[in-house]
C-alpha positions in Angstrom: -106.6 -58.2 -33.6 -106.5 -56.5 -37.2 -103.9 -53.9 -36.7 -105.6 -50.5 -37.1 -105.7 -49.9 -41.3 -104.5 -46.5 -42.4 -107.1 -44.3 -44.5 -105.2 -41.3 -45.4 -106.2 -38.3 -48.2 -103.5 -37.5 -50.3 -104.3 -35.3 -52.8 -107.8 -36.7 -52.7 -107.0 -40.0 -52.9 -107.3 -42.8 -50.0 -104.4 -44.9 -49.3 -104.3 -48.4 -47.3 -102.3 -51.7 -47.3 -102.6 -53.4 -50.6 -103.4 -52.2 -54.2 -106.4 -52.2 -56.9 -109.0 -51.6 -54.4 -108.3 -48.3 -53.1 -106.8 -45.8 -54.8 -102.9 -44.2 -53.5 -99.9 -46.3 -53.5 -99.0 -49.0 -50.6 -97.9 -47.9 -47.2 -95.2 -49.7 -46.4 -95.8 -49.1 -43.0 -99.4 -50.6 -42.7 -98.9 -54.2 -41.7 -102.5 -56.2 -41.1 -102.7 -59.4 -39.0 -104.8 -62.1 -40.6 -108.1 -62.2 -39.2 -111.0 -64.6 -39.4 -114.1 -62.6 -40.4 -117.5 -64.2 -41.0 -119.7 -62.3 -42.9 -123.4 -63.4 -42.6 -125.3 -62.3 -45.6 -122.2 -62.2 -48.3 -124.2 -62.5 -51.3 -125.8 -58.8 -50.7 -125.4 -55.6 -52.2 -123.1 -54.7 -49.2 -121.8 -57.8 -48.6 -120.4 -58.6 -52.2 -118.9 -54.8 -52.2 -117.3 -55.6 -48.5 -115.7 -58.7 -49.5 -113.1 -57.2 -51.3 -112.0 -54.5 -48.4 -111.7 -57.4 -46.4 -109.3 -59.6 -48.3 -107.1 -56.4 -49.1 -107.2 -55.7 -45.4 -105.5 -59.2 -44.5 -108.8 -61.2 -43.0 -109.4 -64.8 -43.5 -113.3 -64.6 -44.5 -115.8 -66.7 -44.5 -119.4 -66.2 -45.9 -123.0 -67.5 -45.4 -125.6 -67.8 -47.9 -129.3 -69.6 -47.7 -128.6 -70.7 -51.5 -125.9 -73.6 -52.3 -126.3 -72.7 -55.8 -124.5 -69.3 -54.8 -121.5 -71.0 -53.1 -119.2 -71.2 -56.0 -119.8 -67.2 -56.7 -118.4 -66.5 -53.3 -115.3 -69.1 -53.6 -114.7 -67.1 -56.7 -114.5 -64.1 -55.0 -112.2 -65.5 -52.6 -113.6 -66.3 -49.7 -115.4 -69.7 -48.1 -118.8 -70.4 -48.7 -120.9 -71.7 -45.5 -124.7 -72.5 -46.6 -127.1 -72.2 -43.6 -130.5 -70.3 -42.6 -130.1 -68.1 -39.6 -133.3 -69.4 -38.2 -131.9 -72.8 -37.8 -130.0 -72.0 -34.3 -128.6 -75.4 -33.8 -126.8 -75.6 -37.1 -125.9 -72.2 -37.2 -123.9 -72.2 -33.9 -122.4 -75.2 -35.0 -121.3 -73.3 -38.3 -119.6 -70.4 -36.3 -117.9 -72.5 -33.6 -116.2 -74.2 -36.7 -115.0 -71.3 -38.0 -114.2 -69.6 -34.7 -114.2 -66.0 -36.1 -112.8 -62.7 -34.3 -115.4 -61.0 -35.6 -118.8 -61.2 -37.2 -120.3 -59.1 -39.8 -124.1 -59.2 -40.0 -125.4 -57.6 -43.0 -128.6 -60.3 -43.8 -131.9 -58.8 -45.0 -135.0 -60.7 -46.2 -136.3 -58.3 -48.9 -137.3 -60.6 -51.7 -140.8 -59.1 -51.5 -140.5 -55.5 -50.8 -141.1 -54.4 -54.6 -144.9 -55.7 -55.0 -146.9 -53.1 -53.1 -149.6 -55.8 -52.6 -147.0 -57.9 -50.2 -145.3 -55.0 -48.5 -146.8 -55.8 -45.2 -145.6 -59.5 -45.6 -142.3 -58.3 -46.7 -141.6 -56.0 -43.9 -143.0 -58.6 -41.4 -140.3 -61.1 -43.1 -137.8 -58.5 -42.7 -138.6 -57.6 -39.1 -138.4 -61.4 -38.2 -134.8 -61.5 -39.5 -133.8 -58.7 -37.5 -135.2 -59.7 -34.3 -135.1 -63.8 -34.4 -132.4 -63.8 -37.2 -130.0 -61.9 -35.2 -130.5 -63.2 -31.4 -129.7 -66.5 -33.1 -126.6 -65.2 -34.8 -125.9 -63.3 -31.4 -125.8 -66.5 -29.5 -123.9 -68.2 -32.3 -120.9 -65.9 -32.1 -121.2 -65.7 -28.0 -121.1 -69.5 -27.9 -117.8 -69.2 -30.2 -116.2 -66.6 -28.4 -116.2 -63.8 -31.2 -114.7 -60.5 -30.0 -116.7 -58.3 -32.1 -120.6 -58.1 -33.8 -121.1 -55.4 -36.6 -124.6 -55.3 -37.5 -126.7 -53.4 -40.6 -129.4 -51.3 -39.0 -131.3 -48.2 -40.2 -131.3 -44.6 -40.2 -134.4 -43.4 -41.1 -136.6 -44.8 -38.0 -135.8 -41.8 -35.5 -138.7 -40.1 -33.7 -139.9 -36.5 -34.6 -137.7 -34.2 -33.4 -134.5 -31.5 -34.0 -132.8 -32.7 -37.0 -130.2 -33.6 -37.8 -130.4 -36.2 -36.1 -127.5 -38.0 -33.5 -126.9 -41.5 -32.2 -128.6 -40.2 -28.7 -131.8 -39.4 -30.4 -134.9 -41.7 -29.4 -136.3 -44.2 -32.6 -139.5 -43.4 -33.4 -141.9 -45.6 -31.1 -145.0 -44.2 -32.1 -144.8 -45.4 -35.5 -148.1 -47.2 -36.9 -149.0 -49.3 -39.6 -146.4 -50.9 -41.1 -143.9 -48.4 -39.8 -144.6 -50.1 -36.7 -142.9 -53.8 -37.9 -140.1 -52.0 -39.2 -139.1 -50.0 -36.1 -139.9 -53.2 -33.7 -137.9 -55.3 -35.9 -134.8 -52.8 -35.7 -135.2 -52.0 -31.7 -134.9 -56.0 -31.3 -132.0 -55.9 -33.7 -130.1 -52.9 -32.1 -131.1 -54.5 -28.4 -129.6 -57.9 -29.1 -126.4 -56.6 -30.5 -125.7 -53.6 -28.1 -126.7 -55.3 -24.5 -125.1 -58.9 -25.5 -122.2 -59.5 -22.6 -118.7 -60.3 -23.6 -119.3 -58.9 -27.5 -118.0 -55.8 -28.0 -121.5 -54.8 -30.1 -121.3 -52.1 -33.2 -124.8 -51.2 -34.8 -124.4 -49.1 -38.0 -127.4 -47.0 -39.1 -127.4 -47.0 -43.0 -128.9 -44.7 -45.3 -131.3 -46.1 -47.8 -129.1 -47.8 -50.5 -127.6 -46.7 -54.0 -125.2 -48.0 -56.1 -124.0 -51.4 -57.3 -126.5 -54.1 -56.8 -129.2 -51.8 -55.1 -131.3 -51.3 -57.9 -130.8 -47.7 -58.2 -127.8 -45.9 -59.7 -128.5 -42.3 -57.9 -128.8 -41.2 -54.7 -132.8 -41.9 -53.0 -134.1 -41.8 -49.2 -133.5 -40.0 -47.2 -130.9 -40.2 -46.1 -129.2 -41.8 -49.1 -126.0 -44.0 -48.6 -123.7 -45.5 -51.6 -123.4 -49.1 -51.1 -119.6 -48.8 -51.0 -119.6 -46.6 -48.5 -122.2 -48.9 -46.5 -119.1 -51.1 -47.0 -116.3 -49.1 -46.0 -117.9 -48.6 -42.8 -118.4 -52.3 -42.1 -114.7 -53.0 -43.1 -113.5 -50.2 -40.8 -115.6 -51.0 -37.5 -114.0 -54.4 -37.2 -110.8 -52.5 -36.0 -112.3 -49.0 -34.9 -114.5 -47.7 -32.8 -116.2 -48.2 -29.1 -118.9 -50.0 -29.2 -122.4 -48.4 -29.7 -124.1 -47.2 -32.9 -122.9 -44.9 -35.6 -125.4 -43.2 -38.4 -123.8 -43.8 -41.9 -125.1 -41.9 -44.6 -124.2 -39.3 -47.4 -124.2 -35.6 -45.5 -127.7 -34.1 -45.3 -129.2 -32.2 -42.6 -131.6 -35.5 -41.5 -128.7 -37.3 -39.5 -125.2 -36.5 -38.6 -122.3 -38.6 -39.0 -119.7 -36.7 -37.3 -119.4 -40.1 -34.7 -118.4 -42.1 -37.5 -116.1 -39.9 -39.5 -114.6 -39.4 -35.8 -114.1 -42.7 -34.4 -114.2 -44.8 -37.6 -112.5 -42.5 -39.9 -115.3 -43.0 -42.6 -115.4 -41.3 -45.4 -119.1 -41.1 -47.5 -117.6 -40.3 -50.6 -115.4 -43.5 -50.8 -116.1 -45.6 -53.9 -114.6 -48.9 -54.7 -112.4 -49.3 -58.3 -114.6 -51.6 -60.0 -112.0 -53.9 -61.2 -111.6 -54.7 -57.4 -115.2 -54.9 -56.8 -115.9 -57.6 -59.6 -113.5 -60.0 -58.3 
């Protein structure tokens, strides 16, 4: 199990083990043990920002991709690539068994068609299928391999109408219609699979709308917004912090409360990676 990594603020800077990623001097008392982590969706926007955090924290990282062409990039970033399709449950389970990770981080999405208005229903259906069937396959593989902790990304903008800011206990919008209903259905399937899996410490991170490097927008957009680096930080912290359950992860806003993540994970929404470290 990874020793708890200090993430302290001193004169407005962060401090943790290692140098070059988080500003501030190395704390000689930080002692992070190597832990095997499987990062599903390692080539995505969050995955790329998460890799340097995991490596600096002492983890041995394996990253999945569906594309053999992207394997070389993952090696360049310092992790071992695994070319596998999450919908191929047999091969996926075999791969997870071979890696034998302590932690699985699920950052998989299927958003290739999301920017084509004519194909939006298809895009949302594909992403919902990944959240439902893909997550179930990944959870099953994790259980077979004896994984300790399973962390999955969800979204923070599908709460049912009601008093704001929404906390994690508030209901999701089960009355959604049209394309929104497709999204809510996928989210519910993902979250249920993660938090109810036996023998797994299941953690769901409900992310806001992403902005920053690799997301297609450099400024905050959507309600609530979330910088991609802060999203990666939450996943990294959750590898060894927080009780199982759901956490809102978003920029401070009147829409959702992030107090639980700040309290239990020590999460800071203002966190940003140094670009030299993020580029590998």
